[in-house]
C-alpha positions in Angstrom: 0.0 0.0 0.0 1.3 3.4 -0.9 1.3 6.4 1.4 1.0 10.1 0.9 3.4 12.1 3.0 2.5 15.5 4.5 4.7 18.0 6.5 3.3 19.6 9.6 4.5 22.8 11.4 4.1 25.2 8.4 2.7 27.9 10.6 5.3 27.7 13.4 9.0 27.7 14.2 11.2 28.5 11.1 8.1 28.4 8.9 6.5 31.3 10.8 9.1 33.5 8.9 8.6 34.1 5.2 12.0 32.9 4.0 11.9 29.8 6.0 8.4 28.9 5.0 9.1 29.3 1.3 12.4 27.3 1.5 10.8 24.4 3.4 7.7 24.3 1.1 9.8 24.2 -2.0 12.0 21.5 -0.5 9.0 19.4 0.5 7.5 19.6 -3.0 10.7 18.7 -4.6 11.2 15.7 -2.3 7.8 14.2 -3.2 5.7 15.3 -0.2 2.0 15.5 -1.2 0.9 18.2 1.3 1.8 21.0 3.7 -0.1 21.5 6.9 -0.4 24.2 9.5 -2.4 24.5 12.7 -3.7 27.5 14.5 -4.2 29.2 17.8 -5.4 32.8 17.7 -4.1 33.4 21.2 -2.2 31.3 23.7 -2.7 31.3 27.5 -0.2 33.4 29.5 1.2 31.8 31.6 1.0 28.5 29.8 -1.5 26.0 31.3 -2.3 22.5 30.2 -3.3 21.5 27.6 -1.7 24.4 25.7 0.9 23.0 23.3 3.0 26.1 23.2 4.6 28.8 25.3 2.8 32.2 25.2 5.6 33.8 23.2 5.8 31.0 20.6 5.1 32.2 17.0 2.2 30.7 15.1 0.8 32.3 12.0 -2.7 32.2 10.6 -3.0 29.0 8.5 -5.1 30.4 5.7 -2.8 33.4 5.2 0.3 31.2 5.5 -1.0 28.6 3.1 -1.9 31.3 0.5 1.7 32.5 0.8 3.0 29.0 0.3 0.7 28.5 -2.7 2.6 31.3 -4.4 5.9 29.5 -3.8 4.9 26.1 -5.0 3.0 24.6 -8.0 1.4 21.3 -7.1 1.8 20.3 -3.4 -1.6 20.3 -1.5 -2.3 22.8 1.3 -3.9 21.6 4.4 -5.3 23.4 7.5 -4.3 21.2 10.3 -6.6 22.3 11.8 -8.9 25.3 11.6 -10.8 25.8 14.9 -14.1 26.2 13.2 -16.3 27.4 16.1 -14.0 30.4 16.6 -14.7 31.7 13.1 -17.7 33.2 11.3 -18.7 30.5 8.9 -19.4 32.7 5.9 -16.2 34.6 6.3 -14.4 31.3 6.7 -16.0 30.0 3.6 -14.9 33.0 1.6 -11.4 32.8 2.8 -11.1 29.1 2.1 -12.7 29.4 -1.4 -10.2 32.2 -2.1 -7.3 30.0 -1.1 -8.6 27.1 -3.3 -8.9 29.5 -6.2 -5.6 31.1 -5.8 -3.8 27.8 -5.4 -5.5 26.2 -8.4 -7.6 23.8 -6.3 -5.0 22.5 -3.8 -6.9 23.1 -0.5 -7.5 20.4 2.1 -9.9 21.8 4.7 -8.9 20.3 8.1 -11.5 20.9 10.8 -11.3 20.9 14.6 -13.5 22.0 17.5 -10.7 23.3 19.7 -9.7 22.4 23.2 -8.2 25.5 24.9 -10.9 27.1 27.1 -8.8 30.3 27.8 -8.5 30.9 24.0 -12.3 30.6 23.6 -12.9 32.9 26.6 -10.5 35.5 25.2 -12.4 35.5 21.9 -15.8 35.7 23.7 -17.0 32.3 22.2 -18.8 29.7 24.2 -16.6 26.7 24.9 -19.3 24.2 26.0 -21.2 24.4 22.7 -18.2 24.2 20.3 -19.1 20.8 18.9 -22.7 21.7 18.0 -21.4 25.0 16.5 -18.9 23.1 14.4 -21.6 20.9 13.0 -23.8 23.8 12.1 -21.0 26.0 10.7 -20.0 23.1 8.4 -23.5 22.8 7.1 -23.6 26.6 6.5 -20.2 26.4 4.6 -21.5 23.5 2.4 -24.6 25.5 1.6 -22.8 28.7 0.5 -20.4 26.6 -1.6 -22.8 24.2 -3.3 -26.3 25.5 -3.5 -27.6 27.4 -6.5 -29.6 29.6 -4.1 -27.7 29.3 -0.8 -29.8 29.0 2.3 -29.3 27.8 5.8 -31.6 28.2 8.8 -30.1 27.0 12.0 -29.9 27.9 15.7 -26.6 29.8 15.3 -26.5 30.8 11.6 -29.3 31.8 9.2 -29.1 33.3 5.7 -30.9 33.3 2.4 -31.0 35.6 -0.6 -27.2 35.8 -0.8 -24.4 34.6 -3.0 -20.6 34.2 -2.5 -18.3 33.9 -5.5 -15.9 32.7 -6.5 -16.7 29.2 -5.3 -13.9 26.7 -4.7 -12.2 25.2 -7.8 -12.7 21.7 -6.3 -16.3 20.8 -6.9 -18.5 20.1 -5.3 -16.3 20.6 -2.3 -12.6 20.7 -1.3 -11.8 17.7 0.8 -13.0 18.1 4.4 -10.8 16.3 7.0 -12.2 16.0 10.5 -9.6 16.0 13.3 -10.1 14.6 16.8 -9.9 11.4 18.9 -13.4 11.5 20.5 -16.6 9.7 19.7 -18.1 13.0 18.5 -15.1 13.5 16.1 -15.5 10.0 14.8 -19.3 10.6 14.2 -18.5 13.9 12.5 -15.9 12.2 10.3 -18.4 9.5 9.2 -21.2 12.0 8.6 -19.4 15.0 7.1 -15.8 14.2 6.3 -13.9 13.0 3.3 -11.2 12.1 5.7 -10.2 11.9 9.4 -7.0 13.2 11.0 -5.4 11.8 14.1 -2.7 13.9 15.7 0.3 12.7 17.7 -0.6 9.0 17.7 1.5 5.9 18.1 0.5 2.7 16.4 -1.7 1.5 19.4 -3.4 4.9 19.5 -4.0 4.8 15.8 -5.5 1.3 16.1 -7.9 2.5 18.9 -9.0 5.5 16.8 -9.6 3.3 13.7 -11.7 1.0 15.9 -13.7 4.1 17.0 -14.2 5.1 13.4 -15.5 1.6 12.6 -17.9 1.8 15.5 -19.2 5.2 14.3 -19.5 3.9 10.7 -21.8 1.1 12.0 -23.9 3.6 14.0 -24.2 6.6 11.7 -25.2 7.0 8.0 -22.4 8.1 5.7 -23.5 10.1 2.6 -22.6 8.2 -0.5 -21.1 11.2 -2.2 -18.3 11.4 0.4 -16.6 8.2 -0.7 -14.3 6.1 1.4 -12.9 7.8 4.5 -9.3 8.7 4.0 -7.1 8.3 7.1 -4.3 10.8 7.9 -2.2 10.5 11.0 0.6 12.5 12.6 2.8 10.0 14.4 3.9 10.9 17.9 7.4 12.5 17.6 10.3 10.4 18.6 12.5 11.5 21.5 15.4 12.0 19.2 13.4 13.6 16.4 14.6 11.1 13.8 13.0 11.0 10.4 10.3 8.4 9.9 11.9 5.0 9.0 10.5 2.6 6.4 9.5 -0.1 8.9 7.4 2.4 11.0 5.8 3.8 7.9 5.0 0.2 6.7 3.2 -0.5 10.0 1.1 2.6 9.8 0.2 1.7 6.2 -0.8 -1.8 7.3 -3.2 -0.4 9.8 -5.0 1.4 7.0 -3.4 4.9 7.1 -3.4 6.7 3.8 -1.3 9.8 4.7 1.4 10.4 7.3 1.7 14.1 8.3 5.1 14.4 10.0 6.2 16.8 12.7 9.8 17.8 12.3 12.0 18.2 15.4 11.3 21.6 17.0 15.0 22.5 17.3 15.7 22.6 13.6 16.2 25.8 11.7 15.0 26.2 8.0 18.2 24.5 6.7 17.6 21.6 9.1 14.0 21.3 8.0 15.1 21.1 4.4 17.5 18.2 5.3 14.7 16.5 7.3 12.3 16.4 4.4 15.1 15.2 2.0 16.2 12.4 4.4 12.6 11.3 5.0 11.9 11.1 1.3 15.0 9.0 0.7 14.1 6.7 3.6 10.6 6.2 2.3 11.3 6.1 -1.4 9.2 3.4 -3.1 6.5 3.6 -0.5 5.2 7.1 -1.3 2.3 7.8 -3.6 2.9 10.6 -6.2 2.5 14.2 -5.1 -0.2 16.4 -6.6 
């Protein structure tokens, strides 16, 4: 089984600077990676409190803006939000931004979705934390409506509109791929009902197996729309202590579990030159296993 290979951290570390981001993106495309991914946090708790992944002063750029910048420095590699915290954003504004990114990149967007998990971040933005899951479901419905309906209309508890249009629509029709992130029963249900794919973050092989079992349980319980096709599985493996590149044996084991894409986190200590070497070494190690980019 072949694997697609993605690169995470395109909104942080060296890639939060324009020169580093462009260099690493071009290196990943040349090495055969299929996608670039960046996460988001609008604000970070200060002082840092669990489960915040970063220190308050750590740099993290906006993923939509960053991926648009990377689109201009690449030609075919796909551009993934990993993830967008959907309940923190106005759904129609988000739909416009994502459609614009898909148009400007020539149809390379992968829309990675998450509900968020940092209560202080939601509090600072004035957004309810306890209803973030329900908000995500409704916002996704609103986004699908504005992207796909001839006369877009949505009437929900949080969002309601009719008599409006938003163009341009995404290049990818009827929708760019929607990838649902998360390790909970609600995330598995959302992936089955609404996602072209599912994304598991920082998982070892046992954790991946448990999540895939959860997805199978959800698939037996909830109806999957036929138009979504088979669920594509993306996983970011838990980083190794030494930060080594993914080896062929480990990648083979993830592929055997049913993973379609590995989205790798490079070691945090690397500068842009080190990241270029990381992607080149990884591609050499996994040559013959990777599916073509593009």
